[in-house]
C-alpha positions as a Markdown table, in Angstrom:
| # | Residue | x | y | z |
|---|---|---|---|---|
| 1 | Unk | -38.7 | -89.1 | -32.5 |
| 2 | Unk | -37.9 | -85.2 | -31.0 |
| 3 | Unk | -34.6 | -83.9 | -32.0 |
| 4 | Unk | -32.5 | -83.2 | -29.0 |
| 5 | Unk | -31.6 | -79.6 | -28.8 |
| 6 | Unk | -29.1 | -77.4 | -26.5 |
| 7 | Unk | -30.2 | -74.3 | -25.0 |
| 8 | Unk | -27.5 | -72.2 | -26.7 |
| 9 | Unk | -28.7 | -73.4 | -30.0 |
| 10 | Unk | -32.3 | -73.0 | -29.4 |
| 11 | Unk | -31.7 | -69.0 | -28.7 |
| 12 | Unk | -29.1 | -68.1 | -31.1 |
| 13 | Unk | -29.6 | -67.9 | -34.5 |
| 14 | Unk | -27.4 | -70.5 | -37.2 |
| 15 | Unk | -25.9 | -67.2 | -38.7 |
| 16 | Unk | -25.0 | -65.9 | -35.5 |
| 17 | Unk | -23.4 | -69.5 | -34.2 |
| 18 | Unk | -21.6 | -69.8 | -37.8 |
| 19 | Unk | -20.1 | -65.8 | -37.1 |
| 20 | Unk | -18.7 | -66.9 | -33.7 |
| 21 | Unk | -17.5 | -70.2 | -35.5 |
| 22 | Unk | -16.1 | -67.4 | -38.0 |
| 23 | Unk | -14.8 | -65.4 | -35.3 |
| 24 | Unk | -13.2 | -68.1 | -33.4 |
| 25 | Unk | -11.2 | -69.6 | -36.7 |
| 26 | Unk | -10.0 | -66.5 | -36.8 |
| 27 | Unk | -8.5 | -65.8 | -33.5 |
| 28 | Unk | -6.9 | -69.4 | -33.7 |
| 29 | Unk | -5.3 | -68.4 | -36.6 |
| 30 | Unk | -4.2 | -64.7 | -35.2 |
| 31 | Unk | -3.4 | -66.2 | -31.6 |
| 32 | Unk | -0.9 | -69.2 | -33.5 |
| 33 | Unk | -3.1 | -71.8 | -32.1 |
| 34 | Unk | -4.0 | -73.7 | -35.0 |
| 35 | Unk | -0.6 | -76.1 | -34.8 |
| 36 | Unk | -0.6 | -76.3 | -31.1 |
| 37 | Unk | -1.8 | -80.1 | -30.1 |
| 38 | Unk | -1.2 | -80.5 | -26.6 |
| 39 | Unk | -3.1 | -79.2 | -23.4 |
| 40 | Unk | -0.1 | -78.4 | -22.2 |
| 41 | Unk | 1.4 | -76.3 | -25.1 |
| 42 | Unk | -2.1 | -74.1 | -25.5 |
| 43 | Unk | -1.7 | -73.4 | -22.0 |
| 44 | Unk | 1.9 | -72.2 | -22.6 |
| 45 | Unk | 0.7 | -70.1 | -25.5 |
| 46 | Unk | -2.4 | -69.1 | -23.5 |
| 47 | Unk | 0.6 | -67.9 | -20.3 |
| 48 | Unk | 2.8 | -65.9 | -23.0 |
| 49 | Unk | -0.5 | -64.1 | -24.2 |
| 50 | Unk | -1.8 | -63.0 | -21.1 |
| 51 | Unk | 2.0 | -62.3 | -19.5 |
| 52 | Unk | 0.8 | -64.3 | -16.2 |
| 53 | Unk | 1.7 | -67.8 | -15.0 |
| 54 | Unk | -1.0 | -70.1 | -15.6 |
| 55 | Unk | -1.5 | -73.6 | -13.7 |
| 56 | Unk | -3.7 | -76.0 | -14.2 |
| 57 | Unk | -5.3 | -77.7 | -11.1 |
| 58 | Unk | -7.1 | -80.7 | -10.5 |
| 59 | Unk | -10.3 | -80.6 | -8.0 |
| 60 | Unk | -12.9 | -83.0 | -7.1 |
| 61 | Unk | -16.1 | -80.7 | -8.2 |
| 62 | Unk | -18.6 | -83.2 | -8.6 |
| 63 | Unk | -22.2 | -83.0 | -7.9 |
| 64 | Unk | -21.4 | -79.3 | -7.4 |
| 65 | Unk | -23.0 | -78.3 | -10.8 |
| 66 | Unk | -19.5 | -76.8 | -11.4 |
| 67 | Unk | -16.9 | -78.4 | -13.6 |
| 68 | Unk | -14.4 | -75.6 | -13.8 |
| 69 | Unk | -13.1 | -72.6 | -12.7 |
| 70 | Unk | -10.7 | -69.8 | -13.7 |
| 71 | Unk | -9.3 | -68.1 | -10.4 |
| 72 | Unk | -7.1 | -65.0 | -11.2 |
| 73 | Unk | -4.8 | -63.9 | -8.2 |
| 74 | Unk | -2.5 | -61.2 | -8.5 |
| 75 | Unk | 0.4 | -62.9 | -10.2 |
| 76 | Unk | -1.1 | -66.3 | -11.3 |
| 77 | Unk | -4.3 | -67.7 | -13.1 |
| 78 | Unk | -5.3 | -71.2 | -12.0 |
| 79 | Unk | -7.3 | -73.2 | -14.2 |
| 80 | Unk | -9.2 | -75.4 | -11.7 |
| 81 | Unk | -11.1 | -78.6 | -13.5 |
| 82 | Unk | -13.0 | -81.2 | -11.9 |
| 83 | Unk | -10.6 | -84.0 | -11.3 |
| 84 | Unk | -13.6 | -87.0 | -11.2 |
| 85 | Unk | -14.6 | -86.9 | -14.9 |
| 86 | Unk | -13.3 | -88.5 | -18.0 |
| 87 | Unk | -10.3 | -87.7 | -19.8 |
| 88 | Unk | -12.2 | -85.9 | -22.8 |
| 89 | Unk | -14.0 | -83.8 | -20.4 |
| 90 | Unk | -11.3 | -82.7 | -18.8 |
| 91 | Unk | -9.1 | -81.4 | -21.3 |
| 92 | Unk | -12.4 | -79.7 | -22.3 |
| 93 | Unk | -13.0 | -77.9 | -19.3 |
| 94 | Unk | -9.3 | -76.9 | -19.5 |
| 95 | Unk | -9.4 | -75.3 | -22.6 |
| 96 | Unk | -12.8 | -73.8 | -21.9 |
| 97 | Unk | -10.9 | -71.8 | -18.9 |
| 98 | Unk | -7.9 | -71.0 | -21.3 |
| 99 | Unk | -10.5 | -69.8 | -24.0 |
| 100 | Unk | -11.6 | -67.2 | -21.3 |
| 101 | Unk | -8.0 | -66.1 | -21.1 |
| 102 | Unk | -7.0 | -66.1 | -24.2 |
| 103 | Unk | -10.3 | -63.9 | -25.2 |
| 104 | Unk | -9.7 | -61.4 | -22.7 |
| 105 | Unk | -12.8 | -62.5 | -20.7 |
| 106 | Unk | -13.3 | -61.2 | -17.4 |
| 107 | Unk | -15.8 | -61.9 | -14.1 |
| 108 | Unk | -18.1 | -60.3 | -12.1 |
| 109 | Unk | -17.1 | -62.6 | -9.6 |
| 110 | Unk | -15.0 | -60.9 | -7.7 |
| 111 | Unk | -13.2 | -62.1 | -4.3 |
| 112 | Unk | -11.0 | -60.8 | -1.4 |
| 113 | Unk | -7.9 | -62.2 | -3.0 |
| 114 | Unk | -8.6 | -63.1 | -6.6 |
| 115 | Unk | -11.3 | -62.9 | -9.6 |
| 116 | Unk | -12.9 | -65.9 | -10.1 |
| 117 | Unk | -14.9 | -67.2 | -13.4 |
| 118 | Unk | -17.4 | -69.0 | -13.2 |
| 119 | Unk | -20.3 | -70.2 | -15.4 |
| 120 | Unk | -23.1 | -68.4 | -14.4 |
| 121 | Unk | -25.3 | -69.1 | -17.7 |
| 122 | Unk | -24.4 | -71.0 | -21.4 |
| 123 | Unk | -26.2 | -68.1 | -22.9 |
| 124 | Unk | -23.8 | -65.8 | -22.0 |
| 125 | Unk | -21.6 | -64.4 | -24.9 |
| 126 | Unk | -18.2 | -65.1 | -23.1 |
| 127 | Unk | -19.4 | -68.6 | -22.7 |
| 128 | Unk | -20.4 | -69.2 | -25.8 |
| 129 | Unk | -17.2 | -67.8 | -27.3 |
| 130 | Unk | -15.2 | -69.7 | -25.2 |
| 131 | Unk | -16.7 | -72.7 | -25.6 |
| 132 | Unk | -16.9 | -72.7 | -29.0 |
| 133 | Unk | -13.2 | -71.9 | -29.2 |
| 134 | Unk | -12.3 | -74.9 | -26.7 |
| 135 | Unk | -14.1 | -77.1 | -29.1 |
| 136 | Unk | -12.1 | -76.2 | -32.1 |
| 137 | Unk | -8.7 | -76.6 | -30.3 |
| 138 | Unk | -10.3 | -79.7 | -28.5 |
| 139 | Unk | -10.2 | -81.2 | -32.3 |
| 140 | Unk | -6.6 | -80.8 | -32.7 |
| 141 | Unk | -5.6 | -81.9 | -29.3 |
| 142 | Unk | -4.1 | -85.5 | -28.5 |
| 143 | Unk | -5.5 | -87.5 | -25.6 |
| 144 | Unk | -4.3 | -87.2 | -22.3 |
| 145 | Unk | -1.8 | -84.3 | -22.9 |
| 146 | Unk | -1.8 | -82.1 | -19.9 |
| 147 | Unk | 0.1 | -82.2 | -16.6 |
| 148 | Unk | -1.9 | -81.7 | -13.3 |
| 149 | Unk | -0.3 | -80.1 | -10.2 |
| 150 | Unk | -1.2 | -80.1 | -6.6 |
| 151 | Unk | -2.8 | -77.2 | -4.6 |
| 152 | Unk | -0.1 | -76.0 | -2.9 |
| 153 | Unk | -1.0 | -72.1 | -2.7 |
| 154 | Unk | -2.4 | -71.2 | 0.4 |
| 155 | Unk | -4.2 | -68.3 | -1.3 |
| 156 | Unk | -5.7 | -70.5 | -3.7 |
| 157 | Unk | -6.5 | -73.1 | -1.1 |
| 158 | Unk | -8.5 | -70.7 | 1.0 |
| 159 | Unk | -10.4 | -69.5 | -2.0 |
| 160 | Unk | -11.1 | -73.2 | -3.1 |
| 161 | Unk | -12.0 | -74.2 | 0.4 |
| 162 | Unk | -14.5 | -70.8 | 0.7 |
| 163 | Unk | -16.0 | -72.3 | -2.7 |
| 164 | Unk | -20.0 | -73.4 | -2.0 |
| 165 | Unk | -21.3 | -74.7 | -5.3 |
| 166 | Unk | -25.0 | -76.0 | -5.6 |
| 167 | Unk | -25.3 | -75.7 | -1.8 |
| 168 | Unk | -22.0 | -78.4 | -1.1 |
| 169 | Unk | -17.8 | -77.0 | -0.5 |
| 170 | Unk | -15.8 | -78.2 | -3.9 |
| 171 | Unk | -12.9 | -80.5 | -1.8 |
| 172 | Unk | -9.5 | -80.9 | -3.1 |
């Protein structure tokens, strides 16, 4: 029977993945994340580290090919995550996007009103690091420990409405 393989591990050696894991473990300790066990505590820590307000926004992204986005406006970072998926997957999406914040990742997708980070490839160094850090934090998180917010910011609503993901517009 053939083994199931992940595209990331197909193109990265075990040594590279071990190095990324070690780097993420060090980041967990350096940023004071090792003892945090709720998504809300991790969100608050990411907000403190980045000195920016971070809001968690559920949004219907199912069928779009995108599960989460990090939308950065002048004053606030919005972690937009697929509201139509399992609790475990929602939490992983949120932790993945928060990992981008805590790692200081930037995106190439600048819009008029905001910077938008969304996965364009699974092989990008920033994506691999965010995925590894999210997985490590996820092992410590108690289930369903976040509180979503409604999309009330007019600029965020316009940004999300303008997204066409895999040929279909996203919906609140």
